[in-house]
C-alpha positions as CSV (number, residue, x, y, z in Angstrom):
1,M,0.0,0.0,0.0
2,K,1.4,3.4,-0.9
3,L,2.2,5.8,1.9
4,K,-0.2,8.4,0.6
5,S,-3.0,5.9,0.8
6,I,-2.1,5.0,4.4
7,I,-2.2,8.7,5.4
8,S,-5.4,9.6,3.6
9,F,-7.3,6.6,4.9
10,S,-6.0,7.1,8.5
11,L,-7.6,10.5,8.3
12,L,-10.7,9.1,6.9
13,L,-11.1,6.7,9.8
14,S,-11.0,9.7,12.2
15,L,-13.8,11.2,10.2
16,C,-15.8,8.0,10.4
17,N,-15.4,7.7,14.1
18,A,-16.1,11.4,14.5
19,S,-13.5,11.8,17.2
20,K,-11.0,14.6,16.9
21,A,-11.3,15.4,13.3
22,Q,-12.9,18.5,11.8
23,Q,-16.3,17.4,10.5
24,I,-17.4,20.5,8.5
25,F,-15.9,21.5,5.2
26,T,-13.8,24.7,4.9
27,I,-13.6,27.3,2.1
28,S,-10.8,29.8,1.5
29,Q,-13.0,32.9,0.7
30,F,-15.1,32.6,3.9
31,T,-15.6,36.4,4.4
32,Q,-17.6,36.6,1.2
33,H,-19.8,33.7,2.2
34,N,-20.4,34.2,5.9
35,F,-23.9,32.8,5.7
36,I,-22.5,29.3,5.0
37,F,-21.1,29.1,8.5
38,N,-23.3,31.6,10.3
39,P,-27.1,31.6,9.9
40,A,-27.3,35.1,11.3
41,A,-25.4,36.4,8.3
42,A,-28.2,35.4,5.9
43,G,-29.0,38.4,3.8
44,A,-26.1,40.5,5.2
45,S,-24.9,41.4,1.7
46,D,-28.3,43.2,1.1
47,Q,-28.2,42.0,-2.6
48,A,-29.9,38.7,-3.5
49,S,-27.5,36.2,-5.0
50,V,-27.3,32.6,-6.1
51,G,-24.0,30.7,-6.6
52,A,-21.8,27.6,-6.5
53,T,-18.4,26.7,-5.1
54,Y,-16.3,23.7,-5.9
55,R,-13.2,22.8,-3.8
56,K,-10.7,19.9,-4.2
57,M,-8.1,19.4,-1.5
58,W,-5.0,17.3,-1.7
59,A,-5.2,17.4,-5.5
60,G,-2.6,14.8,-6.1
61,I,-4.1,12.1,-3.9
62,D,-6.8,9.6,-4.9
63,G,-9.8,10.0,-2.6
64,G,-8.8,13.6,-1.5
65,P,-11.7,15.7,-0.1
66,Q,-14.0,17.2,-2.8
67,T,-16.7,19.7,-1.8
68,T,-19.5,21.1,-4.0
69,I,-21.7,23.9,-2.5
70,L,-24.8,25.5,-4.0
71,Y,-26.5,28.5,-2.3
72,F,-29.1,31.2,-2.4
73,D,-29.1,34.3,-0.2
74,K,-31.6,37.2,0.1
75,Y,-32.6,40.0,2.4
76,F,-36.2,41.1,2.8
77,D,-36.1,44.8,3.8
78,K,-39.7,45.2,4.8
79,K,-39.5,42.2,7.1
80,N,-36.0,42.8,8.4
81,T,-35.4,39.2,7.6
82,G,-32.8,37.3,5.7
83,L,-33.0,33.9,4.1
84,A,-30.2,31.6,2.9
85,V,-30.3,28.1,1.5
86,V,-27.1,26.0,1.3
87,L,-26.8,22.6,-0.3
88,Y,-23.6,20.6,-0.3
89,D,-21.9,17.4,-1.2
90,D,-18.6,16.7,0.6
91,K,-16.6,13.5,-0.2
92,T,-13.4,12.1,1.3
93,G,-12.4,8.6,0.1
94,P,-15.0,6.1,1.1
95,T,-17.1,8.7,3.1
96,S,-19.5,11.3,1.9
97,R,-21.8,13.9,3.4
98,T,-24.7,15.3,1.4
99,G,-27.1,17.7,2.9
100,G,-28.6,21.1,3.2
101,Q,-29.2,24.0,5.6
102,V,-31.9,26.7,5.7
103,N,-30.9,29.8,7.5
104,L,-33.2,32.5,8.8
105,S,-32.1,35.8,10.3
106,Y,-33.8,38.7,11.9
107,S,-32.2,42.2,12.0
108,V,-32.4,45.0,14.5
109,D,-31.8,48.3,12.7
110,M,-29.2,50.4,14.6
111,Q,-29.2,53.2,12.0
112,Q,-26.4,54.5,9.7
113,G,-26.1,51.2,8.0
114,R,-25.6,49.1,11.1
115,R,-27.6,46.0,12.0
116,L,-27.5,43.4,14.7
117,M,-28.6,40.1,13.2
118,F,-29.8,36.9,15.0
119,G,-30.1,33.6,13.1
120,L,-31.3,30.1,13.4
121,A,-30.9,27.2,10.9
122,G,-32.2,23.7,10.4
123,T,-30.0,21.1,8.8
124,L,-30.4,17.7,7.2
125,M,-27.5,15.5,6.3
126,Q,-26.9,12.0,4.8
127,Y,-23.7,10.3,5.8
128,K,-22.6,7.5,3.5
129,L,-19.9,4.8,3.6
130,D,-18.5,3.1,0.5
131,K,-17.9,-0.3,2.0
132,Q,-16.3,-1.7,-1.1
133,M,-13.7,1.0,-1.1
134,L,-13.2,0.8,2.7
135,S,-12.8,-3.0,2.7
136,A,-10.0,-2.9,0.1
137,Y,-7.8,-1.0,2.6
138,I,-9.1,-2.2,6.0
139,P,-10.9,-5.5,5.6
140,N,-11.6,-6.0,9.3
141,D,-12.8,-2.6,10.2
142,P,-16.0,-2.7,12.4
143,L,-17.6,-0.1,10.2
144,L,-18.1,-2.8,7.5
145,A,-20.8,-4.3,9.7
146,A,-22.7,-1.1,9.9
147,S,-25.3,0.3,7.6
148,E,-24.0,2.1,4.5
149,N,-25.8,5.4,5.2
150,T,-27.6,7.3,7.8
151,V,-29.7,10.5,7.7
152,K,-29.5,13.0,10.6
153,G,-31.0,16.3,11.4
154,D,-29.4,19.1,13.4
155,A,-29.5,22.8,14.0
156,A,-27.3,26.0,14.1
157,A,-27.5,29.4,15.6
158,G,-25.6,32.7,15.4
159,I,-25.3,36.4,15.9
160,Y,-23.9,38.9,13.4
161,Y,-23.0,42.6,13.6
162,K,-22.9,44.4,10.3
163,S,-21.8,47.9,9.6
164,P,-20.1,49.9,6.8
165,G,-16.8,49.4,8.7
166,I,-16.5,46.5,11.1
167,N,-18.3,43.1,10.8
168,L,-18.3,40.5,13.6
169,G,-20.0,37.1,13.9
170,F,-20.3,34.2,16.3
171,S,-22.1,30.9,15.4
172,V,-22.5,27.3,16.5
173,Q,-23.0,24.5,14.0
174,Q,-24.2,21.0,14.8
175,L,-25.9,22.3,17.9
176,V,-27.9,19.2,18.7
177,Q,-24.9,16.8,18.2
178,A,-26.9,14.1,16.5
179,K,-25.5,10.6,17.0
180,F,-24.5,8.3,14.1
181,N,-24.9,4.9,16.0
182,Y,-22.9,3.1,13.4
183,I,-21.2,0.8,15.9
184,K,-23.2,-0.3,19.0
185,T,-20.6,-2.1,21.1
186,N,-18.8,-1.2,24.3
187,N,-15.4,-1.4,22.6
188,N,-16.0,1.3,20.1
189,P,-16.7,5.0,20.6
190,E,-20.1,6.3,19.6
191,G,-19.8,8.6,16.6
192,K,-21.7,11.8,16.6
193,L,-21.7,15.3,15.1
194,Y,-19.7,17.6,17.4
195,R,-20.4,21.3,17.9
196,H,-18.3,23.7,15.9
197,F,-17.9,27.2,17.2
198,Y,-17.0,30.0,14.7
199,F,-15.8,33.6,15.5
200,T,-15.4,35.8,12.4
201,G,-14.4,39.4,12.0
202,S,-13.5,41.8,9.1
203,Y,-13.0,45.5,8.6
204,N,-13.8,47.5,5.5
205,W,-11.0,50.1,5.2
206,K,-11.9,52.5,2.4
207,V,-8.5,53.7,1.2
208,D,-9.9,56.0,-1.5
209,E,-12.9,56.2,-3.8
210,D,-11.9,53.2,-5.8
211,N,-10.2,50.8,-3.3
212,V,-11.2,49.0,-0.1
213,V,-8.8,46.9,2.0
214,V,-10.5,44.2,4.1
215,P,-8.5,42.6,6.9
216,N,-10.3,39.5,8.1
217,A,-10.0,36.6,10.5
218,M,-11.8,33.4,11.5
219,V,-11.3,31.3,14.7
220,Q,-12.8,27.9,14.9
221,Y,-13.1,25.8,18.0
222,Q,-14.3,22.2,18.3
223,P,-14.1,20.1,21.5
224,N,-11.2,17.6,21.6
225,A,-9.5,19.3,18.6
226,P,-6.9,22.1,18.3
227,V,-8.1,25.6,18.0
228,Y,-7.9,26.6,14.3
229,Y,-7.6,30.2,13.0
230,S,-7.2,31.9,9.7
231,A,-6.3,35.5,9.1
232,G,-5.6,37.5,6.0
233,I,-6.4,40.5,3.8
234,R,-8.3,41.3,0.6
235,L,-8.1,44.3,-1.7
236,E,-11.3,45.2,-3.7
237,H,-11.1,47.6,-6.6
238,K,-14.2,49.5,-7.8
239,D,-16.4,46.4,-7.1
240,M,-14.8,45.0,-10.2
241,F,-12.1,42.6,-8.9
242,W,-10.4,41.5,-5.8
243,V,-7.1,39.9,-4.7
244,G,-5.9,38.6,-1.4
245,G,-4.4,35.9,0.8
246,N,-4.9,34.2,4.1
247,Y,-2.6,32.3,6.5
248,H,-4.1,29.2,8.2
249,H,-2.4,28.4,11.5
250,Q,0.2,25.6,11.4
251,Q,-1.4,24.3,8.2
252,S,-1.4,26.3,5.0
253,Y,-1.7,29.6,3.2
254,S,-4.1,30.6,0.5
255,L,-4.0,33.1,-2.4
256,F,-7.2,34.1,-4.2
257,A,-8.5,36.5,-6.8
258,G,-11.8,37.3,-8.5
259,L,-13.5,39.3,-11.1
260,K,-17.0,40.9,-11.1
261,I,-18.6,41.5,-14.5
262,D,-21.2,44.2,-14.8
263,K,-21.6,44.1,-11.0
264,T,-23.7,40.9,-11.4
265,V,-21.5,37.9,-12.2
266,A,-18.6,37.2,-9.9
267,L,-15.9,34.6,-10.7
268,G,-13.4,33.6,-8.1
269,Y,-10.4,31.3,-7.7
270,A,-8.3,30.3,-4.6
271,Y,-5.3,28.1,-4.2
272,D,-4.2,26.6,-0.9
273,Q,-0.7,25.2,-0.1
274,Y,-0.6,22.8,2.9
275,S,2.6,22.6,4.9
276,S,1.4,19.8,7.1
277,P,0.9,16.9,7.2
278,L,0.6,15.8,3.6
279,S,3.3,17.9,2.0
280,V,5.9,16.0,4.0
281,F,5.1,12.8,2.3
282,D,3.5,13.6,-1.0
283,D,3.4,16.3,-3.7
284,G,-0.4,16.4,-3.7
285,S,-0.9,18.8,-0.9
286,G,-2.5,21.7,-2.7
287,A,-6.2,22.7,-2.9
288,H,-8.1,24.5,-5.7
289,E,-11.3,26.4,-5.2
290,I,-13.5,27.8,-7.9
291,S,-16.6,30.0,-7.3
292,L,-19.4,31.4,-9.4
293,R,-22.0,33.8,-8.1
294,Y,-24.7,35.8,-9.7
295,F,-26.0,39.0,-7.9
296,F,-29.6,40.1,-8.8
297,K,-29.9,43.8,-9.5
298,K,-32.0,45.7,-7.1
């Protein structure tokens, strides 16, 4: 068995057992899609949009994570309410998560373009195992005796402060911590969805009439896992294009750029380079992310 297969499937097992692994996908350009991780940010952009993001991690490794996200986001001014619908398919080797989330937010108007937003979300997810693929690498794994898929519901909640300058958010995903119940023995840990806590912040610094610099950061906490944080900066020019980069603590850096056509169609690309753990063993440590978003004119 190749070393890269050993590494990737060892990580997959941690996902299957839902122990200390991160269970929710990540994206590089998170500040432009806050509503994916925080239901309170639904409608925060004020301009209705529909879009898609595709991300492939560890590009040189068979079975590396692949994530496809489809979404819709809209704010209803007269109701002070935001709505976002997020659908996703997240695959890693013999495991896959397919689901959706409906976010609802309510805003308290604080005048001068400032809003305090509260959000709740309901989620539904199908977790699937490809037993044929798993058995080829670990023929005696207890998961082979479990069902191939399970469907679970969960919830999320958050709060978001929006202003022309600073934007701050806090959210909790997988609030209920639904249990998988794949393996029902005393010798195996019970898998479940663990709560993920997100803290986000950004600042819109208007350098001049044409350019805005956006420093940003995200801190993610999950029980029994190291605290993860990402910080970076983005330059936006005339609402026409953007460039930027982020540093991911002890893991990687990302560079990204995008173009907005006629203020309606936005195309974006991001590249991540991972410094650990895979780059030590394999040349397939990069990640590529492509996004397409259409903004409806008011």
